[in-house]
N, C-alpha and C positions, 0 to 999 in steps of 0.2 A: 378828563376826556380820551379817551384814543380817536385816532383819524384811521382812514381805510389802511394805509400803509401799516398801520399797528397790527386791525386786523388780519390784512393779506399775508405778514409775517408769521402771524400768530398761529393758520390754517397752514400754511407750511410748515411749519414747526410742529405742529399736531399730527401732518401726516409723515412727518421724517421720525416721531417719538413713535408710532405704531410702526412702520417701516421695518425702526429697528427690532422692536420687540413681538413682530409676526409671529413669528419660531413657537415662543413659549404661549403665545396666544391660544395659535393654532392648538398644541398640546394639552389645552382645555377640555378641547373638546370628550365629552366622558362620553359616549356613545362608540362603541369600538367599530361601528360601519368606517369606511372610509367616507368623509363629507364635506363639505364644500368649503372648512375650514375658514371657520371665523374670520380669523387676524387675519388670511389672505384678504378674505372678502373686502372688510372693512380697509386692508388697506389698502385698496386696488381701487375703492369707491372714494376715499378722500387725496386720492392721489390723481385723481383725475381731474379735482378742481386744481391741487397744488402747480397741476402741470401747465392749467390755465392763465394761475394767476400770477405767476412767476415773469410770463410776458407783459401783464399790467401794471400801469405806470397809472397808480389813480389815489389823490387822498379823498375821495369820497368812498365813505362806508357804504353807502348804498350801492355803488355801483361793486364794490368788491362783493359783498355781501351777496349782489344778483347773479354777479357771473360764478359765485363759487357754487350756492345751490343749484345752478344750471348743469356745470358741469358734473355735478354729484349724482343728479335727476339721472341723465345718462348714462354717466358709467356705477351705477346702481350694480351690487353682485351680490346675490344674494337674501333673505331675512333680515340680516346683521346689518348689511349695507343699505337696503332698501333703508331700514330705519334711520340708521344713521345720514342719511339723504334727506330725509323727512324733520330731522331736528335740526339740521343747516338753513334746510327751505326754511323754517321758522324765523331764522336772523332777518333773509331775505327779504319775507313780510313784512317786519318788524320793521325793520330800519330803513323800508324804503324812505326817498326824499331825505335822509339822514347825512349832513358832513361827517359829525362826529358822534360818538356815544359812549355815556357816562355804565355806571355798573347798575342802576335801575334800567336804562335801555339793555343792556347783554343779559339781565335774568329776565327780562318780558320778550326780548326773541327765543330763549332759552324756552319760557313757558310756551311760546306757540309751535315752534317744533314737537315738544312734547306732546302736546293736546294732539299735535297732528299723527306722531307716530302712536297713541293710543286708540287713534280714530281707525286709523289703516289696517290691525292688526285685528281678524276677526274675535279673539278668543283673548286677551291681552293675560299674560300668564304674572305674576308678581314671583322677586326672584330671577329676573332677567336684566338684557340691557333698559328696559322699560323703567322698572323700579332707579337703578342705577340712576338714570335721566332723571324722572320726577323727584327724588330726593336732591338733588343736588339741583335741581331749579329751585324748591321750594326754600331750603337752606338760603341760597343765593337770596331770592327775592326779601325773605324778613331779613338778613343782613344788611338791602338796598334801602329798606322802607327806614333805618339809621344812618345808613351813611353808605352813600352813594357812588365813594370812591373805585373806578374798574379793579383795581389792583387787590383790594382789599375786597370787596364782594365774587373776582373769582379764586381766590382763596379760599374764598369758604366754599365754592360753588366743588372745588377741587375736595377739600375737604370730606363733603359731604357721600359726595362722588364714590371716596375710597371707603366710607364707615358706611352705604349703600351697600359696595360691593363686599366688605366682609359679612354683612346679614344675609346674603343670597343663598348661601347653604342651607339657612336657618328656615327659609321660604321656601326652598326645593328640595326635598326629603333624599332626591336623587343625586345633587349634588354635593351633600352632608353624607350620604354616604361613600361616594367620589374623593371624599377629603378635598375638594375644589371648590373655589370660587366660579360665575357665571362668566362663560368666554365672553359675548357680548360686552355688559358690563365693564368688564376690565380693558377690553379694546377704547369703550368710552371715556376712560378715567385715562388711560396713556395719552391717550389726543388733547383731552382736557390739560394735562400735564405740560405737554407739552408745547399747546396754547399758553399758557401760566409763564411761560418762560421768556417769551415776549412779553407780555402783559405785566409782569412785573419785573423783569430783569431786562429787557429789549436783545434778549440772546433768542437767536435761531438751532432749535437744536440741530443739528448736521445729521448726515445720511451716508456714510459712504457705500452702499450697497452692500454690504453684507449684514444679515439680521445678528441683531446681536441674543448671546447665550448668557443666559441669567448664574449658569451655574456650568463645571468645567465634566460635559456630559463623556460620554464613550464616542459620540460623534464627534463632539472638541476635541477630544484626545485626539482622536485619529487626522482631523483634520491639522493638528497644531503640529504632526507629525511630518506630514509631507503631501506636499500637493504631486499629483505622478503629472511627467510628461511624456509627450509619445515616447521616448526615448526608456525603458525601463533598464535600467543596469541588474536588478535582481526578480528573480519571477515570485517568490514565498512573503505577502506581509503577514506577519508574524506579530501577534498578541496576547499575552497571558499575562495572570496573577499571580503572585506570589505570597503566600500568606505566612509570613515572617518569622520563625523557631526564635523562640528565647535563650535556645542553648547557641546559635553562630548568628556571631557577630560583626563579620564579612561588612565590609562597604560596599556601599551600590556601584559606589566608583567604579570598583573591580569589574562588576559586571557592564558596566555601560562601556568600560574601553575593551572586552571584550568582545563584545557585538557588535562593538564599530570595527575590529580586525572581521568578522567575517560577513560584515554586509553594512547599510548605510541607513539612511532617515533614523535614527536613534534617540528613542524617546523613554529615561527610564525616571519612573517619580517616583521618589519612597518618604515612606514617616515610619514610625516608628512599629507600626501592625503591616505593611503591606508593602508589598515594591510594584510598580506597572511599571509593564513595559512593550514598546513597539521599536518591529526591528523589520528591513526588508532585508531578504538573505535569501541564499540559495541550499543553505541545511537548517531549517528551520529545528529537525532534529537537536542539531549540537545548542542553540538557541534555549530551547527547553530545558537541555540535560543544566546548562550554565545555570541558569536557574532553580532549578532543584539543591543547588549549594547552600540557596538562601531560606530553606522552607518548603513546604507542602505546594504545588499548583493550583490555585481556586478555580480559577479559570481559563482557559485553553482558546485559540481561534487565527485558525493558518488559512489564508487568500490566496489563489493563484491570479497576482497580478494584470498580467498578459492576457488570460484569459478576461480575465473583468474589461481590461483595457478594449480589447477585440468589440465584446458587447456594447461597450458605453460607444463607440466609435459607431457600430449599426444603429443604438438606438440615437445616436443625434442626426446620425443622416436620414433615419426616419424622420426625426423631429422636422430637421431643415426641410424634407420633401412636404410634409403634412402644412408645414407654416407658409409655404411658396403655394400650397392648394387653399388655402384658407383664404392668402392674398386674392386670391388669383377669383375665387369667390365672391369677395367681398366688392373686388370689381365689379361681379356680372348683375350686383344688387343697385341698380338704376334706379331712379325714381321713376315709379311708373304713373298713367292715368287712368283714374278708376274708370272703366270704360263699363266693366263684369260686373254684375249683381251681387257678389259670394267669390271669398277666396280663403286658404286657408294657411297657415302657418305654422308649424311644428319645433318643439325641440328635442332635439335626439340625437346620440351615439352612436358612431357604430355602423357602416355602408351597409351591412343587410338591413338593418332598421332606416336610415335612411332612405333607400330604396324603396323599402316598403311603406313609408308614408308616401313620399311622392307616388308613388304606383296606386295607391289609394286617394290622391287628389290632391296630395299641398302643394301649394306654389312655390314655397320653399321651406327648408330643413333649416333651424339654425343646429353649428354645433354645440352641444352642451349636454346634462347632466349631472346624474350625482358626480364631486369633485370636480366638476369645469360649469359653476356656473355661466351664462352668457351676462352681459350686463342688459340693463335697459335699452341702449344704442342698439345692440346687436340685433333685438327684436325690433325696434322702430324702424334699423332697415331693412329689416325683412317686409314687416306689415307696407312701408310705402314702395317695396319693389313688387309688391303683388297690386294686382290692375283691377284693384273690387272697391265698391261702392262700401261694403261691408267686407271686413277681416275678421276671421276666427284663430283666434290664437290660442293653441294645447302646450303646455309648462311643462305638462309630462316630467313634473318633482316640486313637490311642495316647495323648495328654497327656492324656486323660480317664479311660481305664482306671482309673487307682489311686484318684482322685478317689471313683469310682461305687464301687469294694472298701471306699471306707471307710463308705460307709452298710451295707455290712452287719453289721458289732455295733453299728449305733443303731438296729435295729429287734428288736422283741421277739416281733411277733404274728404274723409272716410270716416264710418265706423268703426269702433274697434271692438271686439268681443274679448276676454278672454273666458274659457271655459275651465273652472280649473280643475283639472285632471292633475292628480299627482304621482301615477308611472305613468309609463311604459303601455301597457294592458291598457289601461282608462284611456288613453290616448287615441289606441289602437279603435278601442269598444266605439267612442265618441264620431272619429271618421266615417266607422263603416254605416253610424245609421243614415250618413248622408243621402238625399235623393234629389236628383238635378231636377224633379219636376215639381217640389215642392218651394213655398215662398222661403227667402231668404227669414222670415223672423220661425217658421216652420221648425227649417232648418236648424239652429240655435236649440229650440226649444227641445227638440227630439236628443239633440247635443248633451242637451245640460241632464236629459234623465239615461239616455242608456248607459251610461260608464260608473252607473252608482252599485250596481248591483255586480259591477268586477271585482271578484280576489284576486291579489298580488301575491307572491312569494317571489323573495330573490333569494339568493347563494351569494354568497361573499366570502371576504377573509375579515379576521377580525384586525384593523388597526394597531389596535392597543391592548394592554390586557385590561382586563375590567370583571364586573362583577353585578350580575342581574339578577335578583331572584334566586332561582336554584344554580343558575346558571357562574359557575368561574370558569372563565375566557380567558387564553392566553393569545399574546398577538401572533397572527398569522392562521388561528387555529379556523377551520372552516363554520362558517355560523349560517342560520338561514330566518329568513322574517316572513312573518305570515302579517298581512294589511300591516306591516310597518313596526309590527312587532317580533322580539327578538322567540323564538321557538326552539330552535336547535343548534344545537354546537355536536360538529362531528368533524371527522380528521379526511371522510372522502365527499369530493364535492356531487360523485351519483347518490353517493346514499343522503345526502345531506336533503338534495332535490326530492329525492323519493319522500321522503317523513314532510316536508313542505308542503308534497303535493295533498298526500292526506292529511295534512292539517286545514286542507281549503276545502277537497272536495264535498261535497252533501248529497241528498236524496236527490234534491233539484237541482245538481248539475247536469248540464247537456255540453259543454264542450271545454277542453284542456289543451292553453296552449304553450309549446316547449321553445321559449327562445335561449338559446345558445351562444355563449360568449366569446368573446377574445381569450384566448388560450385554449380553451374546449378542445380537447382533439375530435377526431369523426370518431374515431370508438367511444369516445366517453360520452357522445350524445346519442351514438346509435344503442348503448347499452340504456339510459335512461328511457328515451322511447322505447325501447322494445320490455322493459321493465313495466312504466306508464300502462303500455298499451295491453301488457298481459292483466293486471290489477282492475283498469277501466273500460277497456274497449269496446267490451261487448254492447255497454249500454252509454259508453260516454264518445263523441266525436275527437280525434285527437290529432293534433293538427304539431306539424316539428318549422320554425326556424331560425334559420342562420344567421343572427345579428349581428356577432363582430363587434358588440359594445363593451364599454373597458368597464371596471368597478366587480358588475355583476357576472360570475361563469354562467348564469342560468337565472331566467327571470320565467318564471310560470304563471299565466292568465288561467281565473277557473271560471266560467260562467256558466 
């Protein structure tokens, strides 16, 4: 049997384990669009529970599972985080009233969570975190029917989760093509492995605040080479790889000594085939010339560190300013009595879009969107700060809908309605259907139908190399999506936006709205508007909004 302390430490260990491996799980996201990052979302979700449990002194397993489930529900981010929270809510329900638990109790608790997770997903797909959770539960239940020892049962759960994860590429062709396993499933396995360390060995996996690197990547090589201080002695960070020549038998130690004489932060890694070099110097040409004495240069990268540091300092100052604004907004979100008939909460990012939603009648706009999924608690706070008997929530992103829906049962003194808007244009369309003279029920009905015919185009950058259909995409390429499907691969954001718009416009189209994002110049925005007006302006209304949103250079709405 295990007690509450064991389960508490197991959850903390699971949280630490996924925190250590967060980056490698994020990297499994196969779609090239910058997204909510599965590893990050799952890590933040379970760490919400870990922080609460660290302060809890309880032997009662029922109390531990209840506290963990409540914290995870409020801290859930992204679909993967919501599913994870539902799995652990099963623990809370199944272990209620228990002081101890054996292996059979653990698998029954896991089964409750798996059942809730499948029910929460509108169209459950196999080859995902759901498959890993289900197969882990089934294997654990089979073993528990023979032997209820919690150690042996949880070992069976972990083994089955690994086998299920290995199977995900066979169940989802897109995973097989990208030669990766499902990111959510990997995250769940990582948590289960962290829990096993406590259940079997009594050892909590520690996390020192640094994400574990599973391989010596280029980023790892650079960070191992040097940590930049405020006082940068040399200007140029120089990196290169030399392909060793068979005829040249020189010792790489000589290269290392020369580089130390012209710079600092020297790292030279060599084997029989290559020499990989990192050095900070004022004379990168001399460093490269020295490398040529060992063979041909395969790759070269020279960066001005002082300029990088200046930009990083500016970015840090802006980040601190935004954080201060966020804290101020949180303080403003005091709970309000529900005195009005209806109110609205939307999720959006970018000053222009936030102001637009407020101008359209939103009581509160939760900061978030693609790559910045707000938690259930963030949405709940905005709902409770809205002085209305019925609060309508517009998630405006498919990865936020489930987190918003988890807020519904947490509110007792007002009704919460989530309109499943998947894009910003859908959210705008839904809000524009609002008529103050309608009843609250009719307002909701109109909002549910108004966004259905909105076509959404997105122009962004590829976060990683990928291949979809006939599209071979390189990291940082400009890509365009039409209603969520990759359709355009370009080098120029204006050209990409024109092609996306063309793909969305039909004979029935009556309005096109162009929303420019962060980093788009006035010249680029004007150029796009001019092209779109020349092509479609005679028959279709053209509107332009400076949204200032991150991630997306342009959001195109066609109605």
